[in-house]
Structure formats: structure tokens, C-alpha cells
VMD Tcl script that draws the C-alpha trace (Angstrom):
set ca {
  {-19.61 -29.86 42.98}
  {-20.99 -26.94 41.15}
  {-24.58 -26.00 42.41}
  {-26.94 -25.06 39.26}
  {-30.22 -23.41 39.44}
  {-32.16 -23.67 36.09}
  {-35.05 -21.21 34.87}
  {-37.56 -22.47 32.29}
  {-40.76 -21.12 30.68}
  {-42.34 -24.30 28.87}
  {-42.09 -27.72 28.33}
  {-38.57 -28.23 29.41}
  {-37.21 -30.65 26.93}
  {-33.61 -29.08 27.30}
  {-34.15 -29.38 30.91}
  {-34.96 -33.01 30.84}
  {-31.87 -33.80 28.94}
  {-29.71 -31.71 31.29}
  {-31.07 -33.36 34.33}
  {-30.29 -36.72 32.49}
  {-26.70 -35.62 32.20}
  {-26.39 -34.19 35.64}
  {-27.56 -37.35 37.04}
  {-24.59 -39.10 35.95}
  {-22.38 -39.97 38.65}
  {-19.18 -38.62 37.02}
  {-20.80 -35.15 36.11}
  {-19.37 -32.42 38.23}
  {-22.41 -30.36 38.95}
  {-25.91 -30.56 40.41}
  {-29.09 -28.93 39.85}
  {-30.32 -27.71 43.22}
  {-33.38 -26.11 41.94}
  {-35.51 -25.41 38.86}
  {-37.82 -22.33 38.49}
  {-40.16 -21.01 36.20}
  {-41.83 -17.52 35.30}
  {-45.03 -19.39 34.96}
  {-47.02 -22.71 35.72}
  {-44.46 -24.43 33.31}
  {-45.15 -28.06 32.28}
  {-41.23 -28.67 32.41}
  {-41.22 -28.40 36.24}
  {-42.59 -32.01 36.27}
  {-39.17 -33.02 34.85}
  {-37.57 -31.64 37.94}
  {-39.93 -33.42 40.25}
  {-39.16 -36.66 38.44}
  {-35.53 -36.15 39.24}
  {-36.46 -35.19 42.81}
  {-34.92 -31.52 42.38}
  {-36.71 -28.83 44.08}
  {-39.10 -26.54 42.02}
  {-40.37 -22.95 42.47}
  {-42.54 -20.74 40.10}
  {-42.32 -16.90 40.35}
  {-45.16 -15.96 37.77}
  {-44.57 -12.74 35.98}
  {-48.31 -12.06 35.83}
  {-48.51 -11.82 39.70}
  {-46.37 -8.62 39.85}
  {-47.12 -5.01 38.79}
  {-43.65 -4.49 37.27}
  {-40.92 -6.45 35.75}
  {-38.72 -5.20 38.47}
  {-40.90 -6.50 41.32}
  {-40.98 -9.89 39.30}
  {-37.06 -9.90 39.25}
  {-36.82 -9.06 43.00}
  {-39.02 -11.93 43.65}
  {-37.17 -14.23 41.31}
  {-33.76 -13.25 42.96}
  {-35.14 -13.84 46.34}
  {-36.01 -17.43 45.48}
  {-32.70 -18.02 43.63}
  {-30.83 -16.79 46.90}
  {-32.48 -19.47 48.98}
  {-30.88 -22.28 46.72}
  {-27.27 -20.22 46.85}
  {-26.53 -21.38 43.12}
  {-23.06 -21.08 41.75}
  {-24.51 -20.96 38.28}
  {-27.73 -19.99 36.51}
  {-28.78 -21.68 33.62}
  {-31.54 -20.18 31.47}
  {-32.85 -22.90 29.40}
  {-35.94 -21.89 27.52}
  {-36.66 -19.17 29.88}
  {-38.74 -16.70 27.54}
  {-38.36 -13.71 29.38}
  {-35.50 -11.09 29.73}
  {-34.09 -10.92 33.25}
  {-34.44 -7.45 34.72}
  {-30.92 -5.66 34.96}
  {-30.92 -6.06 38.84}
  {-31.02 -9.58 38.67}
  {-28.42 -9.71 35.97}
  {-26.24 -7.40 38.24}
  {-26.44 -9.55 41.21}
  {-25.72 -12.86 39.87}
  {-23.41 -12.10 36.88}
  {-21.31 -13.44 35.71}
  {-22.63 -16.54 36.64}
  {-25.62 -16.95 34.38}
  {-25.57 -18.68 30.89}
  {-28.13 -19.06 28.35}
  {-28.87 -21.33 25.33}
  {-30.05 -20.10 22.12}
  {-31.07 -21.87 18.86}
  {-28.93 -19.77 16.49}
  {-25.26 -19.20 15.81}
  {-25.05 -15.84 17.45}
  {-24.94 -13.10 16.72}
  {-27.10 -14.08 13.94}
  {-30.66 -14.13 14.84}
  {-30.89 -13.13 18.19}
  {-34.37 -13.09 20.19}
  {-37.33 -15.20 20.86}
  {-37.58 -16.66 17.21}
  {-34.19 -17.50 16.00}
  {-35.35 -20.61 14.23}
  {-38.11 -18.86 12.19}
  {-35.90 -15.73 11.48}
  {-32.99 -17.93 10.17}
  {-35.54 -19.66 7.74}
  {-37.32 -16.33 6.90}
  {-33.78 -14.92 6.00}
  {-33.07 -18.06 3.54}
  {-30.07 -18.97 5.63}
  {-28.41 -21.73 4.38}
  {-27.04 -22.53 8.06}
  {-27.64 -21.35 11.62}
  {-26.59 -23.04 14.80}
  {-26.68 -23.30 18.55}
  {-25.01 -20.95 21.18}
  {-24.48 -21.07 24.66}
  {-23.70 -17.39 26.09}
  {-23.11 -15.56 29.35}
  {-26.04 -13.37 29.90}
  {-25.61 -9.69 29.95}
  {-28.19 -6.97 29.99}
  {-29.10 -7.13 26.24}
  {-30.92 -9.50 23.99}
  {-28.68 -12.61 23.39}
  {-25.64 -10.19 23.40}
  {-23.44 -11.62 25.98}
  {-20.02 -13.38 25.41}
  {-20.18 -16.56 23.46}
  {-19.04 -19.54 25.39}
  {-19.76 -22.19 22.83}
  {-21.26 -22.65 19.54}
  {-21.78 -24.90 16.54}
  {-23.09 -24.71 13.15}
  {-26.26 -26.55 11.97}
  {-27.20 -26.80 8.27}
  {-30.60 -25.71 6.84}
  {-32.01 -28.46 4.88}
  {-34.21 -27.99 1.86}
  {-37.73 -28.28 2.96}
  {-36.90 -27.53 6.54}
  {-39.88 -26.18 8.63}
  {-39.36 -24.48 11.92}
  {-40.27 -27.73 13.96}
  {-37.88 -29.84 11.70}
  {-35.00 -27.34 11.89}
  {-35.51 -26.88 15.54}
  {-35.34 -30.68 16.14}
  {-32.01 -30.76 14.63}
  {-30.72 -27.84 16.67}
  {-31.95 -29.24 19.94}
  {-29.33 -32.00 20.44}
  {-26.55 -29.65 19.35}
  {-27.78 -26.92 22.26}
  {-28.14 -29.69 24.88}
  {-24.59 -31.08 24.11}
  {-23.18 -27.65 24.12}
  {-24.72 -26.72 27.42}
  {-23.58 -29.83 29.24}
  {-19.98 -29.15 28.01}
  {-20.06 -25.53 29.19}
  {-21.41 -26.61 32.53}
  {-18.94 -29.31 32.78}
  {-15.92 -27.02 31.98}
  {-17.17 -24.34 34.49}
  {-17.40 -27.02 37.27}
  {-13.94 -28.37 36.41}
  {-12.49 -24.86 36.06}
  {-11.55 -25.26 32.42}
  {-13.84 -22.30 31.91}
  {-13.79 -19.31 34.04}
  {-16.67 -16.86 33.84}
  {-15.52 -13.30 34.16}
}
mol new
graphics top color blue
foreach p $ca { graphics top sphere $p radius 0.5 }
foreach p [lrange $ca 0 end-1] q [lrange $ca 1 end] { graphics top cylinder $p $q radius 0.2 }
display resetview
């Protein structure tokens, strides 16, 4: 059984969907912990599913590297086989990436390498794109620059706003994440 730790920053709607999938008896992974870089509302989803939670507030540390060291220490206590970034709105320090790579994956609401960064949906609309998408990538030291593990196109419809487009991207993002984690757990996808 693949042990997964999930890191979030906000409301955790993708986390909730992932926890629902993982709770199915046939799913070959389980979430061993959910952590956040702040007091995130999404931690309540983990509590609902009786998954341990932790918070390592970024504001409590003098530097990004100190925060990363504390985050890595928390992650080590759960010994995850895989770390999923699901709405974590902060870049992991290089030392954290180096310690846990290649076992870190991230979801992104765009068809990478198009529209990387924190505002992928907004950027797609601003660029006048006729389609965007969702991606699951392996985390490296850059901004949404790691190897692509899965992705799918999502059309931009006339009159779309950031909320309406994001609402159509989220189900695709959730399905891709569950599929990637399942493939990792069964050995169909090897992270290198």
C-alpha cells in the first residue's frame, strides 16, 4: 500500500476529492498525513477522514530554508512513499525537493508548459487561449517545470471567467491525480 502525504494551502477541494477516492477499498494507496503551510481550512477534510494533520506556518520562520527544514522534519515522521502538492501555493525549498525527489508530484490547472505559476487559469484567459487544461507533474527545482506525468486539454468557452473555467478544470485535475497515484502504487508508473 502506497503511503501518501498531501500538502495544501487553502480550502482543499482537490484534497477532499482525493481523500474520497483513496477511501475506496480497492484504491492501492492511503493518505498518512495532510500538512499545510498556514492555518488552512482544508485540514478539516483530513480530520473528517481521520487522517493526521500538521501545520508548518511559513510566517513562523525567518527564512524559506528554515521553513523547509521544519516541513521536511514533519514529513519524515510519516515516512511517505509519495508527497502530493494539492493546492500548496508555495515553492518547496531546494533542500526539500532534493530529499524527497523523485517522489513529489504536483497538480496544476493548465496544460504545461503553457501558463506555469500561481495564476494558470487567469493567465490562460488573459492570453485569449481557446483551450487550456490540467497537468500532473513531478516536482523539480523550478516553477511547474518538472516532467509531465499526465495532462488533458480543457476548452475555454466563450464568456468564461476565472471561476467558471477553473470549475471545469478541477474535475479533470482530480481525475488525473488519482490516476497518477494509482499508477505509481501499482508500479505502472515509475518515478525516476
